[in-house]
CHARMM internal coordinates of N, CA and C (Angstrom, degrees):
IC EDIT
DIST 1 N 1 CA 1.4488
DIST 1 CA 1 C 1.5200
ANGL 1 N 1 CA 1 C 108.93
DIST 1 C 2 N 1.2954
ANGL 1 CA 1 C 2 N 116.18
DIHE 1 N 1 CA 1 C 2 N 136.94
DIST 2 N 2 CA 1.4504
ANGL 1 C 2 N 2 CA 121.08
DIHE 1 CA 1 C 2 N 2 CA -179.60
DIST 2 CA 2 C 1.5040
ANGL 2 N 2 CA 2 C 113.16
DIHE 1 C 2 N 2 CA 2 C -86.98
DIST 2 C 3 N 1.2902
ANGL 2 CA 2 C 3 N 115.28
DIHE 2 N 2 CA 2 C 3 N 162.23
DIST 3 N 3 CA 1.4791
ANGL 2 C 3 N 3 CA 121.27
DIHE 2 CA 2 C 3 N 3 CA -178.78
DIST 3 CA 3 C 1.4993
ANGL 3 N 3 CA 3 C 109.22
DIHE 2 C 3 N 3 CA 3 C -96.99
DIST 3 C 4 N 1.3686
ANGL 3 CA 3 C 4 N 115.09
DIHE 3 N 3 CA 3 C 4 N 139.98
DIST 4 N 4 CA 1.4435
ANGL 3 C 4 N 4 CA 120.20
DIHE 3 CA 3 C 4 N 4 CA 179.11
DIST 4 CA 4 C 1.5431
ANGL 4 N 4 CA 4 C 109.97
DIHE 3 C 4 N 4 CA 4 C -62.99
DIST 4 C 5 N 1.3300
ANGL 4 CA 4 C 5 N 118.66
DIHE 4 N 4 CA 4 C 5 N 138.61
DIST 5 N 5 CA 1.4728
ANGL 4 C 5 N 5 CA 121.05
DIHE 4 CA 4 C 5 N 5 CA -176.69
DIST 5 CA 5 C 1.5458
ANGL 5 N 5 CA 5 C 113.03
DIHE 4 C 5 N 5 CA 5 C -57.35
DIST 5 C 6 N 1.2977
ANGL 5 CA 5 C 6 N 117.91
DIHE 5 N 5 CA 5 C 6 N -29.81
DIST 6 N 6 CA 1.4603
ANGL 5 C 6 N 6 CA 118.72
DIHE 5 CA 5 C 6 N 6 CA -179.68
DIST 6 CA 6 C 1.5129
ANGL 6 N 6 CA 6 C 113.73
DIHE 5 C 6 N 6 CA 6 C -71.02
DIST 6 C 7 N 1.3096
ANGL 6 CA 6 C 7 N 118.51
DIHE 6 N 6 CA 6 C 7 N -16.85
DIST 7 N 7 CA 1.4512
ANGL 6 C 7 N 7 CA 122.85
DIHE 6 CA 6 C 7 N 7 CA -179.47
DIST 7 CA 7 C 1.5230
ANGL 7 N 7 CA 7 C 112.79
DIHE 6 C 7 N 7 CA 7 C -92.31
DIST 7 C 8 N 1.3358
ANGL 7 CA 7 C 8 N 116.87
DIHE 7 N 7 CA 7 C 8 N -11.91
DIST 8 N 8 CA 1.4561
ANGL 7 C 8 N 8 CA 118.72
DIHE 7 CA 7 C 8 N 8 CA -177.00
DIST 8 CA 8 C 1.5438
ANGL 8 N 8 CA 8 C 110.14
DIHE 7 C 8 N 8 CA 8 C -76.86
DIST 8 C 9 N 1.3449
ANGL 8 CA 8 C 9 N 113.80
DIHE 8 N 8 CA 8 C 9 N 140.15
DIST 9 N 9 CA 1.4882
ANGL 8 C 9 N 9 CA 119.68
DIHE 8 CA 8 C 9 N 9 CA 178.30
DIST 9 CA 9 C 1.5067
ANGL 9 N 9 CA 9 C 109.06
DIHE 8 C 9 N 9 CA 9 C -75.85
DIST 9 C 10 N 1.3273
ANGL 9 CA 9 C 10 N 117.39
DIHE 9 N 9 CA 9 C 10 N 143.20
DIST 10 N 10 CA 1.4528
ANGL 9 C 10 N 10 CA 119.86
DIHE 9 CA 9 C 10 N 10 CA 177.40
DIST 10 CA 10 C 1.5577
ANGL 10 N 10 CA 10 C 111.45
DIHE 9 C 10 N 10 CA 10 C -67.60
DIST 10 C 11 N 1.3167
ANGL 10 CA 10 C 11 N 116.76
DIHE 10 N 10 CA 10 C 11 N 135.73
DIST 11 N 11 CA 1.4458
ANGL 10 C 11 N 11 CA 119.20
DIHE 10 CA 10 C 11 N 11 CA 177.57
DIST 11 CA 11 C 1.5012
ANGL 11 N 11 CA 11 C 116.63
DIHE 10 C 11 N 11 CA 11 C 80.03
DIST 11 C 12 N 1.2830
ANGL 11 CA 11 C 12 N 118.19
DIHE 11 N 11 CA 11 C 12 N 17.27
DIST 12 N 12 CA 1.4481
ANGL 11 C 12 N 12 CA 119.80
DIHE 11 CA 11 C 12 N 12 CA 178.17
DIST 12 CA 12 C 1.5110
ANGL 12 N 12 CA 12 C 113.75
DIHE 11 C 12 N 12 CA 12 C 148.51
DIST 12 C 13 N 1.2744
ANGL 12 CA 12 C 13 N 115.80
DIHE 12 N 12 CA 12 C 13 N -171.89
DIST 13 N 13 CA 1.4897
ANGL 12 C 13 N 13 CA 121.15
DIHE 12 CA 12 C 13 N 13 CA -178.64
DIST 13 CA 13 C 1.4700
ANGL 13 N 13 CA 13 C 112.06
DIHE 12 C 13 N 13 CA 13 C -90.50
DIST 13 C 14 N 1.2962
ANGL 13 CA 13 C 14 N 114.30
DIHE 13 N 13 CA 13 C 14 N 178.79
DIST 14 N 14 CA 1.4617
ANGL 13 C 14 N 14 CA 120.73
DIHE 13 CA 13 C 14 N 14 CA 178.18
DIST 14 CA 14 C 1.5174
ANGL 14 N 14 CA 14 C 107.72
DIHE 13 C 14 N 14 CA 14 C -82.52
DIST 14 C 15 N 1.3388
ANGL 14 CA 14 C 15 N 117.40
DIHE 14 N 14 CA 14 C 15 N 130.95
DIST 15 N 15 CA 1.4669
ANGL 14 C 15 N 15 CA 122.35
DIHE 14 CA 14 C 15 N 15 CA 178.65
DIST 15 CA 15 C 1.5210
ANGL 15 N 15 CA 15 C 107.35
DIHE 14 C 15 N 15 CA 15 C -105.16
DIST 15 C 16 N 1.3011
ANGL 15 CA 15 C 16 N 114.71
DIHE 15 N 15 CA 15 C 16 N 112.79
DIST 16 N 16 CA 1.5104
ANGL 15 C 16 N 16 CA 121.00
DIHE 15 CA 15 C 16 N 16 CA -177.26
DIST 16 CA 16 C 1.4834
ANGL 16 N 16 CA 16 C 107.33
DIHE 15 C 16 N 16 CA 16 C -128.92
DIST 16 C 17 N 1.3591
ANGL 16 CA 16 C 17 N 116.25
DIHE 16 N 16 CA 16 C 17 N 139.82
DIST 17 N 17 CA 1.4402
ANGL 16 C 17 N 17 CA 119.87
DIHE 16 CA 16 C 17 N 17 CA 174.83
DIST 17 CA 17 C 1.5422
ANGL 17 N 17 CA 17 C 107.50
DIHE 16 C 17 N 17 CA 17 C -72.95
DIST 17 C 18 N 1.3173
ANGL 17 CA 17 C 18 N 114.75
DIHE 17 N 17 CA 17 C 18 N 121.99
DIST 18 N 18 CA 1.4954
ANGL 17 C 18 N 18 CA 117.83
DIHE 17 CA 17 C 18 N 18 CA 178.06
DIST 18 CA 18 C 1.4987
ANGL 18 N 18 CA 18 C 108.78
DIHE 17 C 18 N 18 CA 18 C -86.93
DIST 18 C 19 N 1.3370
ANGL 18 CA 18 C 19 N 117.45
DIHE 18 N 18 CA 18 C 19 N 143.86
DIST 19 N 19 CA 1.4452
ANGL 18 C 19 N 19 CA 120.53
DIHE 18 CA 18 C 19 N 19 CA 179.97
DIST 19 CA 19 C 1.5485
ANGL 19 N 19 CA 19 C 110.45
DIHE 18 C 19 N 19 CA 19 C -107.28
DIST 19 C 20 N 1.3187
ANGL 19 CA 19 C 20 N 117.14
DIHE 19 N 19 CA 19 C 20 N 5.56
DIST 20 N 20 CA 1.4625
ANGL 19 C 20 N 20 CA 121.43
DIHE 19 CA 19 C 20 N 20 CA 174.84
DIST 20 CA 20 C 1.5222
ANGL 20 N 20 CA 20 C 107.57
DIHE 19 C 20 N 20 CA 20 C -125.27
DIST 20 C 21 N 1.3013
ANGL 20 CA 20 C 21 N 117.39
DIHE 20 N 20 CA 20 C 21 N 124.40
DIST 21 N 21 CA 1.4284
ANGL 20 C 21 N 21 CA 122.81
DIHE 20 CA 20 C 21 N 21 CA -178.40
DIST 21 CA 21 C 1.5346
ANGL 21 N 21 CA 21 C 111.18
DIHE 20 C 21 N 21 CA 21 C -102.69
DIST 21 C 22 N 1.3096
ANGL 21 CA 21 C 22 N 117.39
DIHE 21 N 21 CA 21 C 22 N 149.79
DIST 22 N 22 CA 1.4256
ANGL 21 C 22 N 22 CA 122.46
DIHE 21 CA 21 C 22 N 22 CA 173.07
DIST 22 CA 22 C 1.5390
ANGL 22 N 22 CA 22 C 107.78
DIHE 21 C 22 N 22 CA 22 C -76.47
DIST 22 C 23 N 1.3755
ANGL 22 CA 22 C 23 N 115.71
DIHE 22 N 22 CA 22 C 23 N 162.16
DIST 23 N 23 CA 1.4436
ANGL 22 C 23 N 23 CA 119.70
DIHE 22 CA 22 C 23 N 23 CA -174.02
DIST 23 CA 23 C 1.5440
ANGL 23 N 23 CA 23 C 111.10
DIHE 22 C 23 N 23 CA 23 C -58.75
DIST 23 C 24 N 1.3150
ANGL 23 CA 23 C 24 N 119.00
DIHE 23 N 23 CA 23 C 24 N -43.97
DIST 24 N 24 CA 1.4347
ANGL 23 C 24 N 24 CA 121.80
DIHE 23 CA 23 C 24 N 24 CA -177.55
DIST 24 CA 24 C 1.5330
ANGL 24 N 24 CA 24 C 110.25
DIHE 23 C 24 N 24 CA 24 C -64.00
DIST 24 C 25 N 1.3447
ANGL 24 CA 24 C 25 N 116.83
DIHE 24 N 24 CA 24 C 25 N -34.16
DIST 25 N 25 CA 1.4538
ANGL 24 C 25 N 25 CA 120.52
DIHE 24 CA 24 C 25 N 25 CA 177.81
DIST 25 CA 25 C 1.5182
ANGL 25 N 25 CA 25 C 111.43
DIHE 24 C 25 N 25 CA 25 C -70.21
DIST 25 C 26 N 1.3258
ANGL 25 CA 25 C 26 N 117.27
DIHE 25 N 25 CA 25 C 26 N -37.16
DIST 26 N 26 CA 1.4591
ANGL 25 C 26 N 26 CA 120.88
DIHE 25 CA 25 C 26 N 26 CA 176.43
DIST 26 CA 26 C 1.5170
ANGL 26 N 26 CA 26 C 111.89
DIHE 25 C 26 N 26 CA 26 C -67.24
DIST 26 C 27 N 1.3260
ANGL 26 CA 26 C 27 N 116.58
DIHE 26 N 26 CA 26 C 27 N -40.47
DIST 27 N 27 CA 1.4889
ANGL 26 C 27 N 27 CA 119.97
DIHE 26 CA 26 C 27 N 27 CA 177.42
DIST 27 CA 27 C 1.5260
ANGL 27 N 27 CA 27 C 110.52
DIHE 26 C 27 N 27 CA 27 C -61.96
DIST 27 C 28 N 1.3599
ANGL 27 CA 27 C 28 N 116.03
DIHE 27 N 27 CA 27 C 28 N -44.81
DIST 28 N 28 CA 1.4486
ANGL 27 C 28 N 28 CA 119.34
DIHE 27 CA 27 C 28 N 28 CA 179.80
DIST 28 CA 28 C 1.5328
ANGL 28 N 28 CA 28 C 110.75
DIHE 27 C 28 N 28 CA 28 C -62.72
DIST 28 C 29 N 1.3043
ANGL 28 CA 28 C 29 N 118.19
DIHE 28 N 28 CA 28 C 29 N -41.15
DIST 29 N 29 CA 1.4717
ANGL 28 C 29 N 29 CA 122.59
DIHE 28 CA 28 C 29 N 29 CA 178.43
DIST 29 CA 29 C 1.5108
ANGL 29 N 29 CA 29 C 110.57
DIHE 28 C 29 N 29 CA 29 C -62.70
DIST 29 C 30 N 1.3387
ANGL 29 CA 29 C 30 N 117.66
DIHE 29 N 29 CA 29 C 30 N -46.38
DIST 30 N 30 CA 1.4268
ANGL 29 C 30 N 30 CA 120.12
DIHE 29 CA 29 C 30 N 30 CA -179.89
DIST 30 CA 30 C 1.5339
ANGL 30 N 30 CA 30 C 111.89
DIHE 29 C 30 N 30 CA 30 C -66.74
DIST 30 C 31 N 1.2980
ANGL 30 CA 30 C 31 N 117.41
DIHE 30 N 30 CA 30 C 31 N -35.44
DIST 31 N 31 CA 1.4800
ANGL 30 C 31 N 31 CA 119.64
DIHE 30 CA 30 C 31 N 31 CA 174.58
DIST 31 CA 31 C 1.5208
ANGL 31 N 31 CA 31 C 109.89
DIHE 30 C 31 N 31 CA 31 C -61.46
DIST 31 C 32 N 1.2946
ANGL 31 CA 31 C 32 N 116.58
DIHE 31 N 31 CA 31 C 32 N -45.51
DIST 32 N 32 CA 1.5054
ANGL 31 C 32 N 32 CA 123.04
DIHE 31 CA 31 C 32 N 32 CA -179.44
DIST 32 CA 32 C 1.5234
ANGL 32 N 32 CA 32 C 108.96
DIHE 31 C 32 N 32 CA 32 C -59.19
DIST 32 C 33 N 1.3442
ANGL 32 CA 32 C 33 N 118.71
DIHE 32 N 32 CA 32 C 33 N -38.45
DIST 33 N 33 CA 1.4414
ANGL 32 C 33 N 33 CA 123.03
DIHE 32 CA 32 C 33 N 33 CA -179.81
DIST 33 CA 33 C 1.5312
ANGL 33 N 33 CA 33 C 113.25
DIHE 32 C 33 N 33 CA 33 C -83.10
DIST 33 C 34 N 1.3279
ANGL 33 CA 33 C 34 N 115.51
DIHE 33 N 33 CA 33 C 34 N -7.80
DIST 34 N 34 CA 1.4696
ANGL 33 C 34 N 34 CA 117.87
DIHE 33 CA 33 C 34 N 34 CA -178.65
DIST 34 CA 34 C 1.5134
ANGL 34 N 34 CA 34 C 114.65
DIHE 33 C 34 N 34 CA 34 C 80.09
DIST 34 C 35 N 1.2991
ANGL 34 CA 34 C 35 N 118.50
DIHE 34 N 34 CA 34 C 35 N 18.57
DIST 35 N 35 CA 1.5073
ANGL 34 C 35 N 35 CA 122.44
DIHE 34 CA 34 C 35 N 35 CA -175.46
DIST 35 CA 35 C 1.5194
ANGL 35 N 35 CA 35 C 111.19
DIHE 34 C 35 N 35 CA 35 C -103.51
DIST 35 C 36 N 1.3307
ANGL 35 CA 35 C 36 N 118.11
DIHE 35 N 35 CA 35 C 36 N 2.68
DIST 36 N 36 CA 1.4647
ANGL 35 C 36 N 36 CA 121.16
DIHE 35 CA 35 C 36 N 36 CA -179.81
DIST 36 CA 36 C 1.4954
ANGL 36 N 36 CA 36 C 108.26
DIHE 35 C 36 N 36 CA 36 C -142.15
DIST 36 C 37 N 1.3210
ANGL 36 CA 36 C 37 N 115.84
DIHE 36 N 36 CA 36 C 37 N 131.17
DIST 37 N 37 CA 1.4630
ANGL 36 C 37 N 37 CA 121.77
DIHE 36 CA 36 C 37 N 37 CA 179.70
DIST 37 CA 37 C 1.5148
ANGL 37 N 37 CA 37 C 110.02
DIHE 36 C 37 N 37 CA 37 C -112.36
DIST 37 C 38 N 1.3162
ANGL 37 CA 37 C 38 N 115.92
DIHE 37 N 37 CA 37 C 38 N 156.95
DIST 38 N 38 CA 1.4082
ANGL 37 C 38 N 38 CA 122.61
DIHE 37 CA 37 C 38 N 38 CA 178.34
DIST 38 CA 38 C 1.5497
ANGL 38 N 38 CA 38 C 108.95
DIHE 37 C 38 N 38 CA 38 C -59.30
DIST 38 C 39 N 1.2870
ANGL 38 CA 38 C 39 N 118.69
DIHE 38 N 38 CA 38 C 39 N 131.45
DIST 39 N 39 CA 1.4733
ANGL 38 C 39 N 39 CA 121.02
DIHE 38 CA 38 C 39 N 39 CA -178.24
DIST 39 CA 39 C 1.5223
ANGL 39 N 39 CA 39 C 112.86
DIHE 38 C 39 N 39 CA 39 C 100.39
DIST 39 C 40 N 1.3221
ANGL 39 CA 39 C 40 N 119.38
DIHE 39 N 39 CA 39 C 40 N -13.81
DIST 40 N 40 CA 1.4940
ANGL 39 C 40 N 40 CA 122.01
DIHE 39 CA 39 C 40 N 40 CA 174.49
DIST 40 CA 40 C 1.5001
ANGL 40 N 40 CA 40 C 109.58
DIHE 39 C 40 N 40 CA 40 C -69.39
DIST 40 C 41 N 1.3359
ANGL 40 CA 40 C 41 N 112.78
DIHE 40 N 40 CA 40 C 41 N 157.17
DIST 41 N 41 CA 1.4988
ANGL 40 C 41 N 41 CA 117.70
DIHE 40 CA 40 C 41 N 41 CA 179.44
DIST 41 CA 41 C 1.5244
ANGL 41 N 41 CA 41 C 110.55
DIHE 40 C 41 N 41 CA 41 C -71.83
DIST 41 C 42 N 1.3416
ANGL 41 CA 41 C 42 N 114.40
DIHE 41 N 41 CA 41 C 42 N 144.54
DIST 42 N 42 CA 1.4773
ANGL 41 C 42 N 42 CA 118.50
DIHE 41 CA 41 C 42 N 42 CA 178.93
DIST 42 CA 42 C 1.5403
ANGL 42 N 42 CA 42 C 108.39
DIHE 41 C 42 N 42 CA 42 C -95.60
DIST 42 C 43 N 1.3201
ANGL 42 CA 42 C 43 N 118.66
DIHE 42 N 42 CA 42 C 43 N -3.18
DIST 43 N 43 CA 1.4672
ANGL 42 C 43 N 43 CA 118.35
DIHE 42 CA 42 C 43 N 43 CA 177.80
DIST 43 CA 43 C 1.5046
ANGL 43 N 43 CA 43 C 105.73
DIHE 42 C 43 N 43 CA 43 C -101.54
DIST 43 C 44 N 1.3116
ANGL 43 CA 43 C 44 N 114.82
DIHE 43 N 43 CA 43 C 44 N 143.22
DIST 44 N 44 CA 1.4560
ANGL 43 C 44 N 44 CA 119.89
DIHE 43 CA 43 C 44 N 44 CA 179.65
DIST 44 CA 44 C 1.5214
ANGL 44 N 44 CA 44 C 111.09
DIHE 43 C 44 N 44 CA 44 C 76.73
DIST 44 C 45 N 1.3248
ANGL 44 CA 44 C 45 N 118.18
DIHE 44 N 44 CA 44 C 45 N 36.99
DIST 45 N 45 CA 1.4622
ANGL 44 C 45 N 45 CA 122.00
DIHE 44 CA 44 C 45 N 45 CA -179.80
DIST 45 CA 45 C 1.5439
ANGL 45 N 45 CA 45 C 109.58
DIHE 44 C 45 N 45 CA 45 C -67.72
DIST 45 C 46 N 1.3295
ANGL 45 CA 45 C 46 N 114.84
DIHE 45 N 45 CA 45 C 46 N 153.92
DIST 46 N 46 CA 1.4588
ANGL 45 C 46 N 46 CA 119.88
DIHE 45 CA 45 C 46 N 46 CA 178.22
DIST 46 CA 46 C 1.5429
ANGL 46 N 46 CA 46 C 108.11
DIHE 45 C 46 N 46 CA 46 C -70.62
DIST 46 C 47 N 1.3078
ANGL 46 CA 46 C 47 N 115.44
DIHE 46 N 46 CA 46 C 47 N 160.76
DIST 47 N 47 CA 1.4490
ANGL 46 C 47 N 47 CA 120.59
DIHE 46 CA 46 C 47 N 47 CA 178.50
DIST 47 CA 47 C 1.5384
ANGL 47 N 47 CA 47 C 109.68
DIHE 46 C 47 N 47 CA 47 C -71.10
DIST 47 C 48 N 1.3293
ANGL 47 CA 47 C 48 N 115.02
DIHE 47 N 47 CA 47 C 48 N 142.36
DIST 48 N 48 CA 1.4772
ANGL 47 C 48 N 48 CA 119.48
DIHE 47 CA 47 C 48 N 48 CA 179.59
DIST 48 CA 48 C 1.5221
ANGL 48 N 48 CA 48 C 106.43
DIHE 47 C 48 N 48 CA 48 C -135.12
DIST 48 C 49 N 1.3347
ANGL 48 CA 48 C 49 N 113.79
DIHE 48 N 48 CA 48 C 49 N 152.77
DIST 49 N 49 CA 1.4584
ANGL 48 C 49 N 49 CA 121.14
DIHE 48 CA 48 C 49 N 49 CA 169.36
DIST 49 CA 49 C 1.4818
ANGL 49 N 49 CA 49 C 109.03
DIHE 48 C 49 N 49 CA 49 C -107.42
DIST 49 C 50 N 1.3009
ANGL 49 CA 49 C 50 N 116.66
DIHE 49 N 49 CA 49 C 50 N 138.91
DIST 50 N 50 CA 1.4953
ANGL 49 C 50 N 50 CA 121.48
DIHE 49 CA 49 C 50 N 50 CA -177.32
DIST 50 CA 50 C 1.5306
ANGL 50 N 50 CA 50 C 109.88
DIHE 49 C 50 N 50 CA 50 C -67.23
DIST 50 C 51 N 1.2758
ANGL 50 CA 50 C 51 N 115.75
DIHE 50 N 50 CA 50 C 51 N 136.98
DIST 51 N 51 CA 1.4926
ANGL 50 C 51 N 51 CA 120.60
DIHE 50 CA 50 C 51 N 51 CA 172.51
DIST 51 CA 51 C 1.5133
ANGL 51 N 51 CA 51 C 108.92
DIHE 50 C 51 N 51 CA 51 C -68.59
DIST 51 C 52 N 1.2769
ANGL 51 CA 51 C 52 N 116.64
DIHE 51 N 51 CA 51 C 52 N 149.09
DIST 52 N 52 CA 1.4669
ANGL 51 C 52 N 52 CA 122.19
DIHE 51 CA 51 C 52 N 52 CA -178.06
DIST 52 CA 52 C 1.4985
ANGL 52 N 52 CA 52 C 110.71
DIHE 51 C 52 N 52 CA 52 C -75.41
END
COOR INIT
IC SEED 1 N 1 CA 1 C
IC BUILD
């Protein structure tokens, strides 16, 4: 569904902190924190909070 033109911010889109991450984003975050190793299962990942 598209967004009505009157709701669009001038000079770009709306930047909002998302509180739900996609699986590949969660894996990248866990790798960065050292909580996920290559070869671990991608299903049943631990809960993560998005970095600001």
